LUMLOPA-121628 format. One record per residue (C-alpha): residue number from 1; residue in one letter; x, y, z. Coordinates in nm, 4 decimals. Layout:
BEGIN
NODE  pos  code        c1        c2        c3
NODE  NUM     A         X         Y         Z
...
end
This chain:
BEGIN
NODE  pos  code        c1        c2        c3
NODE    1     M    3.5044   -6.1937   -9.3036
NODE    2     I    3.3622   -6.2324   -9.6685
NODE    3     E    3.0379   -6.3591   -9.6978
NODE    4     I    2.9514   -6.5380  -10.0334
NODE    5     R    2.6060   -6.6268  -10.1490
NODE    6     W    2.5881   -6.8704  -10.4653
NODE    7     H    2.2864   -6.8916  -10.7000
NODE    8     A    2.2349   -7.1707  -10.9521
NODE    9     R    2.0236   -7.4604  -11.0356
NODE   10     G    2.0344   -7.8084  -10.9099
NODE   11     G    2.2885   -8.0327  -11.0589
NODE   12     Q    2.5305   -7.7313  -11.1675
NODE   13     G    2.7826   -7.8120  -10.9175
NODE   14     A    2.7483   -7.5032  -10.6903
NODE   15     V    2.7290   -7.6914  -10.3848
NODE   16     T    3.0627   -7.8666  -10.4959
NODE   17     A    3.2255   -7.5046  -10.5684
NODE   18     S    3.1380   -7.3843  -10.2529
NODE   19     K    3.2717   -7.6774  -10.0756
NODE   20     I    3.6085   -7.6434  -10.2425
NODE   21     L    3.6273   -7.2752  -10.2080
NODE   22     A    3.6032   -7.3492   -9.8458
NODE   23     S    3.8575   -7.6158   -9.8559
NODE   24     S    4.1014   -7.3914  -10.0336
NODE   25     A    4.0644   -7.1296   -9.7705
NODE   26     I    4.1149   -7.3924   -9.4783
NODE   27     R    4.4313   -7.5165   -9.7027
NODE   28     E    4.5636   -7.1401   -9.6646
NODE   29     R    4.5034   -7.1453   -9.2717
NODE   30     K    4.2160   -6.9221   -9.2973
NODE   31     Y    3.8488   -6.9928   -9.1255
NODE   32     A    3.5952   -7.1085   -9.3869
NODE   33     Q    3.2451   -7.2255   -9.4030
NODE   34     S    3.0351   -7.3955   -9.6827
NODE   35     A    2.6526   -7.4496   -9.6636
NODE   36     P    2.3949   -7.5158   -9.8995
NODE   37     D    2.0378   -7.4070   -9.8998
NODE   38     Y    1.7886   -7.6422  -10.0711
NODE   39     G    1.5166   -7.8841   -9.9761
NODE   40     A    1.3852   -8.1607  -10.2083
NODE   41     E    1.4130   -7.9920  -10.5131
NODE   42     R    1.5013   -8.1710  -10.8286
NODE   43     A    1.8005   -8.1097  -11.0883
NODE   44     G    1.7205   -7.7614  -11.2439
NODE   45     A    1.5373   -7.5999  -10.9324
NODE   46     P    1.7113   -7.2921  -10.8146
NODE   47     L    1.9178   -7.3314  -10.5075
NODE   48     R    2.1840   -7.1208  -10.2887
NODE   49     S    2.4878   -7.1964  -10.1199
NODE   50     F    2.6872   -7.0051   -9.8896
NODE   51     N    3.0603   -6.9413   -9.7950
NODE   52     R    3.2258   -6.7634   -9.5126
NODE   53     V    3.6092   -6.6604   -9.5375
NODE   54     S    3.7916   -6.5172   -9.2552
NODE   55     E    4.1335   -6.4592   -9.0989
NODE   56     E    3.9614   -6.5005   -8.7620
NODE   57     P    3.7292   -6.7880   -8.6253
NODE   58     I    3.3962   -6.7754   -8.7380
NODE   59     T    3.1296   -6.7892   -8.4803
NODE   60     L    2.8210   -6.7536   -8.6999
NODE   61     H    2.6461   -7.0616   -8.8100
NODE   62     C    2.3469   -6.9410   -9.0194
NODE   63     M    2.2726   -6.8649   -9.3842
NODE   64     V    2.4394   -6.5615   -9.5479
NODE   65     L    2.1891   -6.2542   -9.5165
NODE   66     R    2.4253   -5.9698   -9.6314
NODE   67     P    2.6781   -6.1061   -9.8775
NODE   68     N    2.9550   -5.9096   -9.9736
NODE   69     I    2.9829   -6.1359  -10.2972
NODE   70     V    2.7300   -6.2877  -10.5079
NODE   71     V    2.7893   -6.5558  -10.7527
NODE   72     V    2.5332   -6.6369  -11.0274
NODE   73     V    2.6209   -6.9710  -11.2141
NODE   74     D    2.3208   -6.9717  -11.3790
NODE   75     P    2.2151   -6.6429  -11.5920
NODE   76     T    1.8505   -6.7349  -11.6373
NODE   77     L    1.8233   -6.6698  -11.2676
NODE   78     L    1.9279   -6.3053  -11.2878
NODE   79     K    1.5650   -6.2124  -11.3526
NODE   80     T    1.3706   -6.4876  -11.1517
NODE   81     V    1.5624   -6.4627  -10.8024
NODE   82     P    1.6466   -6.2073  -10.5903
NODE   83     I    2.0197   -6.1789  -10.6445
NODE   84     F    2.0827   -5.8563  -10.5077
NODE   85     E    1.8717   -5.9238  -10.1706
NODE   86     G    2.0810   -5.8257   -9.8684
NODE   87     T    2.3758   -5.6371  -10.0698
NODE   88     D    2.4729   -5.3061  -10.0496
NODE   89     E    2.6354   -5.0572  -10.2858
NODE   90     N    2.9658   -5.2121  -10.1890
NODE   91     A    2.8851   -5.5654  -10.3083
NODE   92     V    3.0266   -5.7611  -10.5630
NODE   93     I    2.8494   -5.9541  -10.8232
NODE   94     V    3.0199   -6.2311  -11.0250
NODE   95     V    2.7952   -6.3702  -11.3263
NODE   96     N    2.8276   -6.6359  -11.5725
NODE   97     T    2.7208   -6.4655  -11.8975
NODE   98     D    2.8580   -6.3360  -12.2365
NODE   99     K    2.7767   -5.9971  -12.1551
NODE  100     T    3.0091   -5.7291  -12.0652
NODE  101     P    2.9967   -5.5916  -11.7234
NODE  102     S    2.8831   -5.2734  -11.8759
NODE  103     E    2.6350   -5.4499  -12.0657
NODE  104     L    2.4992   -5.6630  -11.7445
NODE  105     R    2.4939   -5.3487  -11.5405
NODE  106     E    2.2464   -5.1830  -11.8081
NODE  107     Y    2.0522   -5.5242  -11.8599
NODE  108     L    1.9761   -5.5407  -11.4926
NODE  109     G    1.9396   -5.1423  -11.4249
NODE  110     V    2.1661   -5.1571  -11.1328
NODE  111     K    2.3933   -4.8787  -11.0087
NODE  112     G    2.7006   -4.8883  -10.7730
NODE  113     R    2.8311   -5.2702  -10.7017
NODE  114     K    3.1202   -5.3944  -10.8651
NODE  115     I    3.0226   -5.6225  -11.1455
NODE  116     Y    3.2460   -5.9092  -11.2770
NODE  117     T    3.1178   -6.1102  -11.5653
NODE  118     V    3.2849   -6.4490  -11.7377
NODE  119     N    3.1330   -6.6753  -11.9952
NODE  120     A    3.1612   -6.9879  -11.7949
NODE  121     S    2.9166   -7.1551  -12.0359
NODE  122     A    3.1278   -7.1284  -12.3291
NODE  123     I    3.4355   -7.2259  -12.1405
NODE  124     A    3.2940   -7.5384  -11.9929
NODE  125     M    3.1604   -7.6426  -12.3327
NODE  126     E    3.5051   -7.5863  -12.4854
NODE  127     E    3.6890   -7.7309  -12.2337
NODE  128     L    3.4559   -7.9836  -12.0653
NODE  129     K    3.2141   -8.0778  -12.3431
NODE  130     K    2.9511   -8.0236  -12.0864
NODE  131     P    2.7442   -7.7515  -11.9271
NODE  132     L    2.9175   -7.7351  -11.6013
NODE  133     M    2.9994   -7.4015  -11.5214
NODE  134     N    3.1069   -7.4543  -11.1513
NODE  135     I    3.4641   -7.4929  -11.1878
NODE  136     P    3.4917   -7.1981  -11.4291
NODE  137     M    3.2815   -6.9771  -11.1762
NODE  138     L    3.5344   -7.1227  -10.9029
NODE  139     G    3.8151   -6.9643  -11.1398
NODE  140     A    3.6401   -6.6330  -11.1601
NODE  141     I    3.5586   -6.6208  -10.7815
NODE  142     S    3.9302   -6.6864  -10.7045
NODE  143     K    4.0400   -6.3872  -10.9202
NODE  144     V    3.7756   -6.1902  -10.7051
NODE  145     I    3.9086   -6.2899  -10.3673
NODE  146     D    4.2659   -6.3473  -10.4554
NODE  147     A    4.3769   -6.1939  -10.1641
NODE  148     L    4.1984   -6.4380   -9.9542
NODE  149     V    4.2455   -6.7483  -10.1336
NODE  150     S    4.5040   -6.8256  -10.4104
NODE  151     I    4.4120   -7.0197  -10.7541
NODE  152     E    4.7061   -7.2394  -10.6775
NODE  153     S    4.4921   -7.3787  -10.3413
NODE  154     V    4.1712   -7.4024  -10.5784
NODE  155     E    4.3702   -7.6331  -10.8127
NODE  156     E    4.5010   -7.8424  -10.5520
NODE  157     D    4.1459   -7.8796  -10.3872
NODE  158     I    3.9982   -7.9823  -10.7102
NODE  159     K    4.2690   -8.2473  -10.7564
NODE  160     V    4.1700   -8.3899  -10.3994
NODE  161     T    3.8096   -8.3765  -10.4766
NODE  162     F    3.7921   -8.5084  -10.8271
NODE  163     G    4.1365   -8.7006  -10.8259
NODE  164     K    4.0169   -9.0351  -10.8082
NODE  165     K    3.6506   -8.9870  -10.8976
NODE  166     I    3.7186   -8.8675  -11.2928
NODE  167     S    3.9761   -8.9565  -11.5691
NODE  168     Q    4.2919   -8.7472  -11.5844
NODE  169     E    4.1664   -8.6023  -11.9010
NODE  170     L    3.8375   -8.4622  -11.7442
NODE  171     L    4.0449   -8.3459  -11.4350
NODE  172     D    4.2976   -8.1619  -11.6907
NODE  173     A    4.0162   -8.0153  -11.8771
NODE  174     N    3.8639   -7.9030  -11.5413
NODE  175     L    4.1792   -7.7188  -11.4460
NODE  176     R    4.2014   -7.5849  -11.7869
NODE  177     A    3.8476   -7.4344  -11.7384
NODE  178     L    3.9589   -7.3149  -11.3835
NODE  179     E    4.2816   -7.0982  -11.5417
NODE  180     R    4.0684   -6.9789  -11.8237
NODE  181     A    3.8141   -6.8114  -11.6051
NODE  182     Y    4.0426   -6.6996  -11.3681
NODE  183     K    4.2388   -6.4994  -11.6609
NODE  184     E    3.8988   -6.4198  -11.8646
NODE  185     V    3.6976   -6.2494  -11.5997
NODE  186     K    3.6398   -5.8888  -11.6374
NODE  187     G    3.5050   -5.6418  -11.3907
NODE  188     E    3.3938   -5.2998  -11.3821
end
């Protein structure tokens, strides 16, 4: 079982991205969960969301305490929330930043752990014309867990989730943002 913890701010779409990821895993006949962790916070307040993805039935129904993967949608949270809490040296960290994985490792002063970076903010602004980094981050995480959930399933679930809610032009922009982040994410 892979456990994922997302860090973002309210309004950035991390909860939606987490739900899409779970739905994509289920589409591939895997077992999956998605759960947000927030209270009455307003837009802009830090929040967490969680995923579990497994080939076997999932019997845990609690917050993810020891994530295998941590996704940081908003880079301003890097120094303000405990993103490494509950992780070990084998954890994978996926961060929205313009820094390379080496630069981020030095900035955070972290040893061990696999670090992936993608400039989801730039991708969002170029493709969506808005600072909505959730879909680019979903593209990056799709690359990291490619063995569990394919990018094709994520694309299908984006179409299902947004298809009737947004214009075809905006849907296409989201799919381009997803693909770009999938291709542009770098790891070390």
